[in-house]
C-alpha positions in Angstrom: 45.6 -44.5 -1.0 43.1 -41.6 -0.6 42.7 -40.1 2.9 45.6 -42.2 4.2 46.4 -39.5 6.8 42.9 -39.9 8.4 42.7 -43.7 8.0 43.0 -44.3 11.7 40.0 -42.2 12.6 37.8 -42.5 9.5 35.4 -44.9 11.3 34.4 -42.0 13.6 33.0 -39.9 10.7 29.4 -40.7 10.3 28.2 -41.3 6.7 25.5 -38.8 5.7 22.7 -39.6 3.2 20.0 -37.4 1.9 16.4 -38.4 1.2 14.4 -36.2 -1.3 11.0 -35.2 0.2 9.3 -33.6 -2.8 10.6 -35.5 -5.8 7.2 -35.6 -7.7 6.9 -31.8 -7.6 10.5 -31.3 -8.5 10.3 -33.8 -11.4 7.2 -32.1 -12.7 9.0 -28.7 -12.7 11.8 -30.2 -14.8 9.3 -31.6 -17.3 7.8 -28.1 -17.6 11.1 -26.8 -18.8 10.8 -28.9 -21.9 7.2 -28.2 -22.7 6.2 -26.0 -25.6 2.9 -24.2 -24.9 1.9 -21.2 -27.0 -1.4 -19.3 -26.7 -2.7 -15.8 -27.3 -5.3 -14.4 -24.9 -8.6 -13.2 -26.3 -7.9 -9.7 -25.0 -4.6 -9.7 -27.0 -6.4 -10.8 -30.1 -8.8 -7.9 -29.8 -6.0 -5.4 -29.8 -3.7 -7.2 -32.3 -4.2 -5.2 -35.5 -6.4 -2.7 -37.3 -7.0 -2.1 -41.0 -5.9 1.0 -42.9 -7.7 2.8 -45.7 -6.5 0.4 -48.3 -7.1 -2.7 -46.1 -3.4 -3.0 -45.1 -2.9 -4.4 -41.6 -1.7 -1.9 -39.0 -0.3 -3.8 -36.0 -0.5 -2.6 -32.5 2.1 -2.7 -29.8 0.9 -6.0 -28.4 1.6 -7.8 -31.8 5.1 -6.3 -32.0 5.9 -7.2 -28.4 4.7 -10.8 -28.9 6.9 -11.2 -32.0 9.9 -9.8 -30.2 9.4 -12.0 -27.2 9.2 -15.1 -29.4 12.3 -14.0 -31.2 14.2 -13.6 -27.9 12.9 -16.8 -26.4 13.9 -19.0 -29.4 16.9 -17.0 -30.5 15.5 -16.5 -34.0 16.2 -14.1 -36.8 13.5 -11.6 -37.8 12.4 -13.6 -40.9 12.3 -16.8 -38.9 10.2 -15.0 -36.2 7.7 -14.0 -38.9 7.4 -17.6 -40.1 6.9 -18.9 -36.6 4.2 -16.3 -35.9 2.5 -17.1 -39.2 2.4 -20.8 -38.4 1.1 -20.3 -34.9 -1.8 -18.1 -36.1 -2.6 -20.6 -38.8 -2.8 -23.4 -36.3 -5.1 -21.4 -34.1 -7.4 -20.8 -37.0 -7.7 -17.0 -36.5 -8.0 -14.5 -39.3 -5.1 -12.4 -38.0 -1.8 -11.8 -39.8 1.7 -11.9 -38.4 3.8 -8.7 -38.4 6.4 -8.8 -41.2 10.1 -8.7 -40.3 10.6 -5.1 -41.6 7.7 -3.8 -39.5 9.0 -5.5 -36.3 12.5 -4.1 -36.9 11.2 -0.6 -37.5 8.7 -0.6 -34.6 11.2 -1.9 -32.1 12.8 1.5 -32.0 9.7 3.3 -30.7 8.1 0.4 -28.7 7.0 1.5 -25.2 9.0 0.1 -22.3 7.5 -3.0 -20.8 6.4 -2.9 -17.2 8.5 -5.1 -14.8 7.0 -8.2 -13.4 5.0 -8.2 -10.1 6.8 -9.3 -7.0 5.5 -10.5 -3.6 4.3 -7.8 -1.3 6.5 -6.5 1.4 9.8 -4.6 1.6 12.1 -5.8 -1.1 15.7 -6.9 -0.8 17.1 -5.4 -4.1 20.3 -6.8 -5.5 22.1 -4.6 -8.1 24.8 -5.5 -10.6 25.8 -5.0 -14.2 27.1 -7.2 -17.0 28.4 -6.6 -20.5 26.6 -7.5 -23.8 28.5 -7.6 -27.0 27.3 -5.6 -30.0 28.1 -6.7 -33.5 29.5 -3.5 -35.0 31.8 -2.3 -37.7 34.9 -3.6 -35.8 33.5 -7.2 -35.7 32.6 -7.0 -39.4 36.2 -6.1 -40.3 37.5 -8.9 -38.1 35.2 -11.5 -39.7 35.7 -10.2 -43.2 39.4 -9.4 -43.3 40.8 -10.8 -40.0 41.8 -7.4 -38.7 41.9 -7.1 -35.0 39.8 -4.3 -33.5 38.3 -3.2 -30.3 35.0 -4.7 -29.5 31.9 -2.6 -28.8 29.9 -3.4 -25.7 26.7 -2.3 -23.9 26.2 -2.6 -20.1 23.0 -4.1 -18.8 22.2 -3.0 -15.3 19.8 -5.2 -13.3 17.9 -4.9 -10.0 16.8 -8.3 -8.8 14.4 -9.2 -5.9 16.4 -11.6 -3.6 13.4 -13.5 -2.4 11.8 -14.4 -5.8 14.6 -13.9 -8.3 12.4 -11.6 -10.4 14.2 -8.8 -12.3 12.3 -5.7 -11.0 14.3 -3.0 -13.0 16.8 -2.8 -15.8 18.7 -0.2 -17.8 21.0 -0.4 -20.8 23.9 2.0 -21.2 27.1 2.3 -23.2 30.3 0.7 -22.0 31.7 3.9 -20.5 28.9 4.5 -18.1 29.8 3.9 -14.5 27.7 1.6 -12.3 26.8 4.0 -9.4 25.2 6.4 -11.8 22.5 3.8 -12.6 21.4 3.2 -9.0 18.9 6.0 -9.2 17.3 5.0 -12.5 17.0 1.5 -11.3 15.3 2.4 -8.0 13.0 4.8 -9.7 11.4 1.9 -11.7 10.5 0.1 -8.4 7.1 1.2 -6.9 7.2 -1.3 -4.1 8.8 -0.4 -0.7 12.5 -1.3 -0.5 14.0 -2.6 2.7 17.6 -3.3 1.7 19.9 -2.7 -1.2 22.9 -4.9 -1.8 25.7 -4.4 -4.3 29.4 -5.1 -4.8 32.3 -2.8 -4.1 32.1 -1.1 -7.4 29.1 0.8 -6.0 30.9 2.0 -2.9 30.9 5.7 -2.3 29.0 8.5 -0.6 26.9 9.4 -3.8 25.5 5.8 -3.9 24.4 6.1 -0.2 22.9 9.5 -0.9 21.0 8.3 -3.9 19.5 5.4 -1.9 18.6 7.6 1.0 16.8 10.0 -1.3 14.7 7.2 -2.7 13.3 6.2 0.8 14.0 6.5 4.5 15.2 3.5 6.5 16.7 1.6 3.5 19.6 -0.6 4.7 22.6 -0.5 2.4 25.0 -3.5 2.2 28.0 -2.5 0.1 31.5 -3.6 1.0 33.8 -0.5 1.4 37.0 -0.4 -0.5 40.3 -1.2 1.2 41.3 2.5 1.0 37.9 3.8 2.4 38.0 6.2 5.4 35.2 7.2 7.7 33.1 10.3 7.0 34.7 12.2 9.9 31.6 13.0 12.0 31.8 10.7 15.1 28.5 12.1 16.5 26.4 11.0 13.5 28.0 7.8 12.0 26.6 6.8 8.6 25.9 3.2 7.5 29.2 3.2 5.6 31.0 4.2 8.8 29.3 1.3 10.7 30.5 -1.1 7.9 34.1 0.3 8.2 34.0 -0.1 12.0 32.7 -3.6 11.9 35.3 -4.7 9.3 38.1 -3.1 11.4 37.0 -4.9 14.5 35.9 -8.3 13.3 37.3 -8.6 9.8 35.7 -8.6 6.3 34.6 -12.2 6.4 32.7 -11.7 9.7 31.1 -8.6 8.2 29.9 -10.5 5.2 28.4 -13.2 7.4 26.7 -10.6 9.7 25.2 -8.6 6.8 24.3 -11.7 4.7 26.3 -10.3 1.9 26.4 -13.7 0.2 23.0 -13.2 -1.2 24.6 -10.9 -3.8 25.5 -14.0 -5.7 21.9 -14.4 -6.7 22.1 -11.4 -9.1 25.2 -12.9 -10.6 23.2 -16.1 -11.2 20.6 -14.0 -12.9 23.2 -12.5 -15.2 24.3 -16.1 -16.1 20.7 -17.0 -16.8 20.3 -14.0 -19.1 23.4 -14.9 -21.1 22.5 -18.6 -21.2 18.8 -18.2 -22.2 18.7 -14.9 -24.1 22.3 -14.7 -25.3 25.5 -12.8 -24.6 25.1 -10.3 -27.4 22.6 -7.8 -28.8 21.2 -8.4 -32.3 19.8 -4.9 -32.9 22.0 -2.2 -34.5 20.6 1.0 -33.1 20.9 2.0 -29.5 17.1 2.6 -29.1 16.3 -0.8 -30.6 19.0 -2.4 -28.3 17.3 -0.9 -25.3 14.0 -2.5 -26.4 15.7 -5.8 -27.0 17.2 -5.8 -23.5 13.8 -5.0 -22.0 12.1 -7.7 -24.0 14.9 -10.2 -22.9 14.3 -9.3 -19.2 10.5 -9.8 -19.7 11.1 -13.2 -21.3 13.4 -14.2 -18.5 10.8 -13.3 -15.9 8.2 -15.3 -17.8 10.5 -18.3 -17.9 11.1 -18.0 -14.1 7.4 -17.9 -13.3 6.3 -20.7 -15.7 9.1 -23.2 -15.9 11.1 -22.9 -12.7 11.1 -26.3 -10.8 10.5 -26.3 -7.1 13.6 -26.6 -5.0 14.5 -30.0 -3.8 13.7 -30.5 -0.1 16.0 -32.9 1.5 16.1 -34.6 4.8 19.5 -35.2 6.2 19.9 -38.7 7.6 22.9 -39.7 9.7 23.6 -43.3 9.4 
């Protein structure tokens, strides 16, 4: 019998029930996830393409970015993306042509970096983490063709996420041998808004990380768990933030420090990593490193668009004790 050890006092435990307060809005958000709405703004149509001396279409960056975003959103091959773009333009009744797959593949190498999405005003709480993306290289070809085991090739995607909105505000793509702390500076340099707090896991612990964040702006609070072998800086007169973390952990324990610093919000960036691999994919399709950087940037832009357009409102519940 379940709960037999508490059977004599189970009647003292009140039964809790929850009543949803905003079900219509939440249900509408779930329906928006399945809707398919494609449109091209008039401003984009005006800068879509030009004609060369022989009448051949010369596509601008907006057309290439649109094709790459559709490819990432629907996980299509380049030829399938060209067919989708052609059908969409035909349904719209415009006299524009879709970029062919060879042009999209070639222009992806030199495409300008897309600007990050806008975030609500105010000091940001930036969450930083990295994840691995698989690259289909020569080793995977040998394994698929001949069954030979080989070492996989990876790229590391470093993300900076706004804790309040979940928007990815900065990203970098490096090789698998690049350490995580070295990308803190490049990530923060992409953020123009003021930063109030930076949170990361223990892999970013170290004096260089604190120095990089301090050089970016004054008064930024850093929440990084020190390693178990970490020691204070040695200057008792001017304790650093890292020294304060060490002292708090030594006095109250690591769990109390996590609760006091709200370190649990770091899980939001891990959720973003899971969303990227679920929506965009766990691997990169491009072969060259420059094209892979563009692909990662396009994937981040698509993820931010999905977050802004199709995210359902959170369920508001009212706890009722019977």
